[in-house]
C-alpha positions as CSV (number, residue, x, y, z in Angstrom):
1,M,77.5,101.9,94.1
2,Q,81.2,102.3,94.0
3,K,81.4,100.1,90.9
4,L,78.8,102.2,89.1
5,S,80.8,105.4,90.0
6,L,84.0,103.8,88.7
7,I,82.3,102.7,85.5
8,L,80.8,106.1,84.9
9,G,84.0,107.9,85.7
10,T,85.9,105.7,83.3
11,L,83.3,106.3,80.6
12,A,83.5,110.0,81.1
13,L,87.3,110.0,80.8
14,S,87.3,107.9,77.7
15,T,84.6,110.0,76.1
16,G,86.5,113.1,76.9
17,A,89.6,111.8,75.3
18,A,87.7,110.9,72.1
19,L,86.0,114.3,72.0
20,A,89.4,116.0,72.4
21,A,90.4,114.5,69.0
22,T,87.4,116.3,67.4
23,D,87.4,119.5,69.3
24,F,86.5,122.4,66.9
25,V,89.3,124.7,68.2
26,T,91.9,121.9,67.8
27,L,90.7,121.2,64.2
28,D,90.8,124.9,63.3
29,A,94.5,124.9,62.3
30,D,94.5,128.5,61.1
31,A,92.3,129.9,64.0
32,S,89.8,131.3,61.5
33,K,86.8,130.1,63.6
34,T,85.7,128.1,60.6
35,L,86.8,124.7,59.2
36,T,87.8,124.0,55.6
37,L,87.5,120.6,53.9
38,T,91.3,120.2,54.3
39,E,91.2,120.9,58.0
40,L,88.4,118.4,58.6
41,Q,90.1,115.8,56.4
42,A,93.2,116.0,58.7
43,T,91.1,114.1,61.3
44,F,88.2,112.7,59.2
45,A,90.2,111.3,56.3
46,D,87.2,109.7,54.6
47,L,85.3,112.9,54.4
48,T,84.5,113.7,50.8
49,E,83.6,117.0,49.1
50,D,79.9,115.9,49.0
51,G,80.1,115.0,52.7
52,F,81.6,118.4,53.4
53,K,78.8,120.1,51.5
54,A,76.2,118.2,53.5
55,I,77.8,119.6,56.7
56,D,78.0,123.1,55.4
57,A,74.4,124.1,56.1
58,N,74.7,127.7,54.8
59,A,76.7,126.7,51.7
60,D,79.5,129.3,52.3
61,G,82.2,126.8,51.7
62,L,83.3,126.7,55.4
63,V,82.0,124.9,58.5
64,D,81.4,127.0,61.6
65,D,81.2,125.7,65.1
66,A,77.4,125.2,65.0
67,E,77.6,123.3,61.8
68,F,80.4,121.1,63.2
69,K,78.4,120.4,66.3
70,A,75.3,119.5,64.3
71,A,77.4,117.2,62.1
72,V,78.8,115.3,65.1
73,E,75.4,115.1,66.8
74,T,73.7,113.8,63.7
75,A,76.5,111.4,62.9
76,K,77.4,113.1,59.6
77,L,80.9,113.2,61.2
78,V,81.9,110.1,63.1
79,E,84.7,110.0,65.7
80,P,87.7,108.4,64.1
81,A,88.7,105.0,65.4
82,N,91.8,104.9,67.5
């Protein structure tokens, strides 16, 4: 049982560290509560304009928190490799 707890604890810590790299607030360099293509490319360097448009569900040219979360959950945005 202790081994399982240790494994789950380690997994939670490593997952938390990975998610910190893609935290919406951290990516939002100008604190506008939306992300631009440039802000996303700072972390997701391979993101293209077409990829950005696929994430921008309401086509306003910006990605809000809900759109960002949906993109991560559906793997349209993939955590960068460390």
